[in-house]
C-alpha positions as CSV (number, residue, x, y, z in Angstrom):
1,M,-31.4,-4.6,-8.0
2,Q,-30.1,-6.4,-4.9
3,N,-29.9,-9.6,-6.9
4,S,-27.6,-8.1,-9.4
5,M,-25.1,-7.1,-6.7
6,Y,-22.0,-9.2,-6.1
7,D,-22.3,-11.2,-2.9
8,I,-19.0,-10.2,-1.2
9,N,-20.1,-11.3,2.2
10,G,-21.1,-14.7,0.9
11,K,-17.5,-15.3,-0.2
12,K,-15.9,-14.0,2.9
13,K,-14.2,-17.3,3.6
14,I,-12.2,-16.9,0.4
15,W,-11.1,-13.3,1.3
16,F,-10.2,-14.3,4.8
17,G,-8.4,-17.4,3.6
18,L,-6.3,-15.4,1.1
19,S,-5.5,-12.8,3.8
20,G,-4.7,-15.6,6.3
21,I,-2.1,-17.0,3.9
22,L,-0.5,-13.7,3.2
23,V,-0.4,-12.8,6.9
24,L,1.1,-16.2,7.8
25,V,3.8,-15.9,5.2
26,S,4.6,-12.4,6.5
27,I,4.8,-13.5,10.1
28,V,7.1,-16.4,9.2
29,S,9.4,-14.1,7.1
30,L,9.5,-11.5,9.8
31,T,10.2,-14.2,12.5
32,I,13.0,-15.9,10.5
33,W,14.6,-13.0,8.6
34,G,13.2,-9.8,10.1
35,L,13.6,-6.5,8.3
36,R,16.9,-5.3,6.8
37,L,17.3,-2.0,8.5
38,G,19.0,0.9,6.8
39,I,21.5,3.4,8.4
40,D,18.5,5.5,9.6
41,F,17.9,2.8,12.3
42,T,21.3,1.1,12.7
43,G,23.6,4.1,12.3
44,G,26.3,4.4,9.7
45,S,27.2,6.3,6.6
46,L,25.7,6.4,3.1
47,L,27.6,7.7,0.1
48,E,26.0,8.1,-3.3
49,I,28.4,8.8,-6.2
50,S,28.3,9.0,-9.9
51,Y,30.9,8.7,-12.6
52,S,31.0,11.1,-15.6
53,N,31.8,8.5,-18.2
54,S,31.7,4.9,-17.0
55,R,31.6,3.4,-13.5
56,P,34.1,0.7,-12.4
57,E,33.2,-2.8,-11.5
58,I,32.1,-3.6,-7.9
59,Y,35.2,-5.6,-7.2
60,Q,37.4,-2.6,-8.1
61,I,35.6,-0.5,-5.5
62,E,35.9,-3.3,-3.0
63,E,39.7,-3.5,-3.6
64,A,40.0,0.3,-3.4
65,M,38.2,0.4,0.0
66,Q,40.2,-2.4,1.6
67,E,42.8,0.0,3.1
68,F,40.1,1.8,5.1
69,N,38.9,-1.4,6.8
70,L,35.2,-0.3,6.4
71,Q,32.9,-2.4,8.5
72,S,29.6,-3.6,6.9
73,L,30.6,-2.2,3.5
74,R,27.8,-2.7,0.9
75,I,27.9,-1.5,-2.6
76,Q,24.7,-1.1,-4.6
77,P,24.6,-0.1,-8.3
78,T,21.7,2.3,-9.1
79,D,21.6,4.1,-12.5
80,Q,24.0,3.4,-15.3
81,K,26.9,5.4,-13.8
82,E,26.0,5.5,-10.1
83,Y,26.7,3.6,-6.9
84,L,25.4,3.6,-3.3
85,L,28.0,2.8,-0.7
86,R,26.9,1.9,2.9
87,F,29.4,1.5,5.7
88,D,29.9,2.3,9.4
89,N,30.5,5.9,10.5
90,V,33.8,7.5,9.4
91,E,35.5,10.8,10.2
92,E,35.5,13.6,7.7
93,T,39.1,13.0,6.9
94,T,38.4,9.4,6.0
95,H,35.4,10.5,4.0
96,Q,37.5,12.7,1.8
97,L,40.2,10.0,1.4
98,I,37.5,7.6,0.2
99,L,36.3,10.0,-2.4
100,E,39.9,10.5,-3.6
101,K,40.4,6.7,-3.8
102,L,37.2,6.3,-5.8
103,Q,38.4,9.0,-8.2
104,N,41.7,7.2,-8.8
105,I,40.1,3.9,-9.9
106,S,41.2,3.4,-13.5
107,I,39.1,1.9,-16.2
108,E,40.7,0.6,-19.4
109,G,39.9,2.9,-22.3
110,V,38.2,5.6,-20.2
111,E,39.9,8.9,-19.4
112,E,38.9,11.8,-17.2
113,N,36.3,9.7,-15.4
114,I,35.2,12.3,-12.8
115,V,33.5,11.2,-9.6
116,T,30.7,13.4,-8.2
117,E,29.4,13.0,-4.7
118,N,25.6,13.2,-4.9
119,R,24.9,12.5,-1.3
120,F,26.6,11.8,2.0
121,E,24.7,11.0,5.2
122,S,26.1,9.9,8.5
123,I,23.9,8.8,11.5
124,G,25.1,7.7,14.9
125,P,23.8,4.4,16.5
126,T,22.1,6.4,19.3
127,I,20.0,8.5,16.9
128,G,19.3,5.3,14.9
129,N,17.8,3.5,17.9
130,E,15.8,6.6,18.9
131,L,14.4,6.8,15.3
132,K,13.4,3.1,15.5
133,T,11.6,3.6,18.8
134,K,9.8,6.8,17.6
135,A,8.8,5.1,14.4
136,I,7.1,2.2,16.3
137,E,5.5,4.6,18.7
138,S,4.1,6.8,16.0
139,I,2.4,3.9,14.3
140,F,0.7,2.8,17.5
141,I,-0.4,6.3,18.4
142,V,-2.0,6.7,14.9
143,L,-3.8,3.4,15.3
144,A,-5.1,4.5,18.8
145,F,-6.4,7.8,17.4
146,I,-8.1,6.0,14.5
147,V,-10.0,3.8,16.9
148,F,-11.2,6.8,19.0
149,Y,-12.2,8.8,16.0
150,I,-14.3,6.0,14.4
151,A,-15.9,5.2,17.7
152,Y,-16.8,8.9,18.1
153,A,-18.0,9.3,14.4
154,F,-20.3,6.2,14.8
155,R,-21.4,7.0,18.3
156,K,-25.1,7.2,17.3
157,V,-24.9,3.7,15.8
158,S,-25.5,1.2,18.6
159,K,-27.5,-1.5,16.8
160,P,-26.9,-4.2,15.8
161,V,-23.1,-3.6,16.2
162,P,-21.8,-1.1,18.8
163,S,-19.9,1.9,17.5
164,W,-16.5,0.9,19.0
165,K,-16.6,-2.4,17.0
166,Y,-16.4,-0.4,13.8
167,G,-13.1,1.1,15.1
168,V,-11.8,-2.3,16.1
169,A,-12.7,-3.8,12.6
170,A,-10.9,-0.9,10.9
171,I,-7.8,-1.5,13.1
172,I,-7.7,-5.2,12.3
173,A,-7.8,-4.3,8.6
174,L,-5.0,-1.8,9.2
175,F,-2.9,-4.3,11.0
176,H,-3.5,-6.7,8.1
177,D,-2.2,-4.1,5.7
178,I,0.9,-3.2,7.7
179,L,1.8,-6.8,8.5
180,I,1.6,-7.9,4.8
181,I,3.6,-4.9,3.6
182,T,6.4,-5.3,6.2
183,G,6.4,-9.1,5.3
184,I,6.9,-8.3,1.7
185,F,9.8,-6.0,2.5
186,S,11.2,-8.7,4.8
187,L,11.3,-11.1,1.9
188,M,12.8,-8.4,-0.3
189,G,15.4,-7.7,2.3
190,Y,16.4,-11.4,2.4
191,F,16.4,-12.1,-1.3
192,F,17.2,-8.6,-2.8
193,K,19.0,-6.9,0.1
194,T,16.3,-4.2,0.2
195,E,16.7,-2.0,3.3
196,I,14.0,0.1,5.1
197,D,14.5,3.6,6.4
198,T,12.5,6.5,7.8
199,L,10.8,6.9,4.4
200,F,9.4,3.4,4.8
201,V,7.8,4.4,8.1
202,T,6.4,7.5,6.4
203,A,4.9,5.3,3.7
204,L,3.3,3.1,6.4
205,L,1.7,6.1,8.1
206,T,0.5,7.3,4.7
207,I,-1.0,3.9,4.0
208,L,-2.8,3.9,7.4
209,G,-4.5,7.2,6.4
210,F,-5.4,6.0,2.9
211,S,-6.7,2.6,4.0
212,V,-8.8,3.9,6.9
213,H,-10.3,6.6,4.7
214,D,-11.5,4.0,2.3
215,T,-12.9,1.9,5.2
216,I,-14.7,4.8,6.7
217,V,-16.5,5.6,3.4
218,T,-17.9,2.1,3.4
219,F,-18.8,2.2,7.1
220,D,-20.5,5.5,6.6
221,R,-22.7,4.0,3.9
222,I,-23.5,1.1,6.2
223,R,-24.6,3.6,8.8
224,E,-26.9,5.4,6.2
225,N,-28.4,2.1,5.0
226,L,-29.1,0.9,8.5
227,F,-31.7,3.7,8.7
228,K,-33.0,3.4,5.1
229,N,-33.3,-0.4,5.0
230,Q,-34.6,-1.5,8.4
231,D,-36.4,-4.4,6.8
232,K,-33.2,-6.1,5.7
233,S,-30.7,-8.1,7.7
234,F,-27.4,-6.6,8.8
235,A,-25.5,-8.9,6.4
236,E,-27.6,-7.7,3.5
237,I,-27.1,-4.0,4.4
238,V,-23.3,-4.5,4.6
239,N,-23.3,-6.2,1.2
240,I,-25.4,-3.4,-0.3
241,S,-23.1,-0.8,1.2
242,I,-20.0,-2.4,-0.1
243,N,-21.4,-2.7,-3.6
244,Q,-22.5,1.0,-3.6
245,T,-19.0,2.2,-2.7
246,F,-17.0,-0.5,-4.6
247,L,-16.5,1.5,-7.9
248,R,-15.6,4.6,-6.0
249,S,-12.9,2.8,-4.1
250,I,-11.5,1.1,-7.2
251,N,-11.5,4.4,-9.2
252,T,-9.8,6.3,-6.4
253,S,-7.1,3.7,-5.9
254,F,-6.6,3.3,-9.7
255,T,-5.9,7.0,-10.3
256,T,-3.6,7.0,-7.2
257,L,-1.7,4.0,-8.6
258,L,-1.2,5.7,-12.0
259,V,0.6,8.6,-10.2
260,L,2.7,6.3,-8.0
261,L,3.7,4.1,-10.9
262,A,4.9,7.1,-12.8
263,I,7.0,8.2,-9.8
264,Y,8.4,4.7,-9.3
265,F,9.5,4.3,-12.9
266,F,10.6,7.8,-13.6
267,G,11.5,9.2,-10.2
268,G,14.8,9.1,-8.4
269,E,16.4,5.9,-7.0
270,S,16.4,7.2,-3.4
271,I,12.5,7.2,-3.3
272,K,11.9,3.9,-5.2
273,N,11.3,1.8,-2.0
274,F,9.1,4.5,-0.6
275,T,7.0,4.6,-3.7
276,L,6.9,0.8,-3.9
277,A,5.6,0.7,-0.3
278,L,2.9,3.2,-1.2
279,I,1.9,1.1,-4.3
280,L,1.6,-2.0,-2.2
281,G,-0.3,-0.1,0.4
282,V,-2.9,1.3,-2.0
283,I,-3.5,-2.2,-3.5
284,I,-3.7,-4.1,-0.1
285,G,-5.5,-1.2,1.6
286,T,-8.2,-1.1,-1.0
287,Y,-8.5,-4.9,-0.8
288,S,-8.8,-4.9,3.0
289,S,-11.3,-2.0,3.0
290,I,-13.7,-3.9,0.7
291,F,-13.1,-7.6,1.5
292,I,-11.9,-7.6,5.2
293,A,-13.1,-4.7,7.3
294,S,-16.9,-4.8,6.5
295,P,-17.3,-8.6,6.4
296,L,-15.6,-8.6,9.8
297,L,-18.6,-6.7,11.2
298,V,-20.9,-9.4,9.8
299,V,-18.8,-12.2,11.4
300,W,-18.8,-10.3,14.6
301,R,-22.6,-9.8,14.5
302,K,-23.2,-13.5,13.8
303,G,-20.8,-14.5,16.6
304,K,-22.8,-12.5,19.0
């Protein structure tokens, strides 16, 4: 039966090579372009509007906004009749004047084109910096607790790999996931002007939980097989354990992806990036749990 199993450990150079390329591209992108931060982190105002009949062209809105001298004005079309406007903080009086000006934009052949304000958010730069700091802190705190939890859960496993190394292997896989996802959003920010906000951080924290859950299931099977198959090498036991949990991981991820894809295509525009981050996280997290975390233990064992 073992011969019919797929030798995942035997091809670990392929998995590590693929991950190395993705991580390298992510690091280069983050170093050169960084992340395009939304108003949650930089401070500013976000105005979401919709027109009842037909929305004007972007240049018409830009011309209408010129008298307000809005700094960092960015206009993003969303649905057929909606726009997202981002700009620096404004007073409530200016906010109302902007709405009035948007209402007065005329479109040839269109009458009674009513503007509806769907959303208006305003965040100061101080709060934005605080959110940025807390977001980074929350990610590192979660990672630290994950290491401690795995080390505790595997405390009775001391041979051939110490329990704390399971935690470190899981953290390396999690860093791999987070780095690649942030790298993808860095590229999207440069090429497609995609911004990240607090929902993106929420997605990262969710991904950490999902990915480590998958990893722990495989590690737990390794722990069981260490006692059941003492006549086999550690590399063989790890490979058996991965194969035994492979279908479970794929099925769990696939059903999760079906839900996320439905939300992405049929959900609201405001949560699209959040859902996209989760989709990427499920795919990359499943990959790292199977092809990165467990083979790392084997490499670590051989290095010793």
